C-alpha positions as CSV (number, residue, x, y, z in Angstrom):
1,M,-72.8,-16.6,-45.4
2,S,-73.3,-20.4,-44.2
3,L,-73.1,-22.6,-47.3
4,E,-74.2,-26.3,-47.3
5,Y,-72.4,-29.3,-48.5
6,P,-75.0,-32.3,-48.3
7,D,-73.4,-35.3,-47.1
8,D,-75.3,-37.6,-49.8
9,L,-73.1,-36.1,-52.4
10,K,-69.5,-36.6,-53.5
11,Y,-67.6,-33.1,-54.9
12,L,-64.7,-32.6,-57.1
13,D,-62.1,-30.1,-56.3
14,T,-63.2,-28.3,-59.3
15,H,-66.6,-27.6,-57.7
16,E,-68.9,-30.1,-59.2
17,Y,-70.8,-32.5,-57.3
18,I,-72.2,-35.9,-58.0
19,R,-75.5,-37.7,-56.6
20,V,-75.5,-41.3,-57.4
21,D,-78.9,-43.1,-57.7
22,G,-78.2,-47.0,-58.9
23,E,-76.5,-46.1,-62.3
24,I,-77.8,-42.8,-62.8
25,A,-75.4,-39.9,-61.6
26,T,-77.0,-36.3,-61.1
27,I,-74.5,-33.6,-61.7
28,G,-74.1,-29.8,-60.5
29,I,-72.2,-27.3,-59.1
30,S,-71.6,-26.6,-55.4
31,A,-73.2,-23.8,-53.4
32,F,-69.7,-22.5,-53.0
33,A,-69.1,-22.5,-56.6
34,V,-72.5,-20.7,-57.1
35,D,-71.1,-18.4,-54.1
36,Q,-67.7,-17.5,-56.2
37,L,-69.2,-17.0,-59.4
38,G,-71.9,-14.2,-58.3
39,D,-74.6,-13.7,-60.8
40,I,-75.0,-16.7,-63.4
41,V,-76.0,-15.3,-66.6
42,F,-75.5,-18.4,-69.1
43,L,-75.3,-22.1,-69.1
44,D,-73.9,-24.3,-71.8
45,L,-74.3,-28.2,-71.4
46,S,-73.8,-31.2,-73.4
47,E,-76.5,-32.7,-75.3
48,I,-78.7,-35.8,-74.4
49,G,-76.6,-38.7,-75.8
50,D,-73.3,-37.4,-75.4
51,A,-70.7,-39.4,-74.0
52,L,-68.7,-37.8,-71.1
53,S,-65.4,-38.6,-70.1
54,K,-64.2,-38.2,-66.3
55,G,-62.1,-35.1,-66.0
56,E,-63.3,-33.2,-69.2
57,S,-65.5,-30.7,-69.9
58,F,-69.2,-31.3,-70.3
59,G,-70.2,-27.4,-70.6
60,T,-69.7,-23.8,-69.4
61,V,-71.4,-21.5,-66.7
62,E,-70.8,-18.1,-67.1
63,S,-71.4,-15.4,-64.6
64,V,-70.9,-11.6,-64.5
65,K,-67.2,-12.4,-63.3
66,A,-66.0,-15.5,-64.9
67,V,-66.4,-18.1,-67.6
68,E,-66.0,-21.6,-66.2
69,D,-65.4,-25.1,-67.6
70,L,-67.9,-27.6,-66.0
71,K,-65.7,-31.0,-65.6
72,A,-67.6,-34.4,-65.6
73,P,-66.9,-36.3,-62.2
74,V,-67.5,-39.7,-64.3
75,T,-67.4,-41.2,-67.4
76,G,-70.9,-41.6,-68.9
77,T,-73.7,-41.0,-71.2
78,V,-76.0,-37.8,-70.9
79,V,-79.6,-39.1,-70.3
80,E,-81.1,-35.9,-69.4
81,R,-80.2,-32.2,-69.0
82,N,-81.9,-29.6,-66.9
83,E,-83.4,-27.1,-69.8
84,A,-85.1,-25.0,-67.2
85,M,-81.6,-24.2,-66.0
86,I,-80.2,-23.4,-69.4
87,Q,-83.2,-20.9,-70.0
88,T,-83.0,-19.3,-66.2
89,P,-79.4,-19.9,-65.2
90,E,-79.7,-17.4,-62.7
91,E,-82.0,-19.6,-60.9
92,I,-79.2,-22.2,-60.2
93,G,-78.0,-20.6,-57.2
94,E,-81.5,-20.7,-55.5
95,D,-81.3,-24.6,-55.2
96,P,-77.8,-26.0,-56.6
97,Y,-78.4,-29.4,-54.9
98,G,-82.0,-29.7,-56.0
99,E,-83.9,-27.7,-58.9
100,G,-80.5,-26.4,-59.7
101,W,-79.0,-29.6,-61.1
102,L,-77.5,-29.7,-64.7
103,L,-76.9,-33.0,-66.0
104,K,-78.2,-36.6,-65.3
105,V,-75.5,-39.3,-66.7
106,R,-75.8,-43.1,-66.9
107,I,-72.6,-44.2,-65.3
108,D,-70.2,-46.3,-67.2
109,D,-67.9,-47.1,-64.2
110,P,-68.9,-46.6,-60.6
111,D,-65.5,-46.9,-59.0
112,E,-64.8,-43.7,-60.5
113,I,-66.7,-41.6,-58.1
114,N,-64.4,-43.2,-55.3
115,D,-61.9,-40.4,-56.3
116,A,-64.3,-37.8,-55.3
117,L,-64.3,-35.7,-52.0
118,S,-66.9,-36.4,-49.1
119,A,-68.9,-33.6,-47.9
120,D,-66.5,-32.8,-45.0
121,E,-63.3,-33.2,-47.2
122,Y,-64.9,-30.6,-49.5
123,R,-65.9,-28.3,-46.8
124,A,-62.5,-28.5,-45.2
125,Q,-60.9,-27.6,-48.8
126,V,-63.1,-24.7,-49.9
127,E,-63.3,-23.3,-46.1
128,G,-59.5,-23.4,-45.8
129,E,-59.8,-25.6,-42.6
């Protein structure tokens, strides 16, 4: 199976991705993470208005195999959460980089994303190249 790693995203080694559009960041989990988790059965996310700290948990994703903490790639405030994915978490895998996003966050410090991996760096890490 060929997994995609869009070049317009930055990635964490914990398999979250971030897409920055001005001061708003969209956060989700990579296709690799979805593939590793298998069937996702439950999603718990921070509430709108919650403050996130880079590297801290903003929720959990549960599959038939495991429960994983979701780690914030940046510090900021939750401005939107994907209620559709909370209701039907099994659909995250159908479009993890589009409809399957998890949170939108107003970023406190845009420089924080400089620590994240590029698509090529992330691909090399997860595919063991």
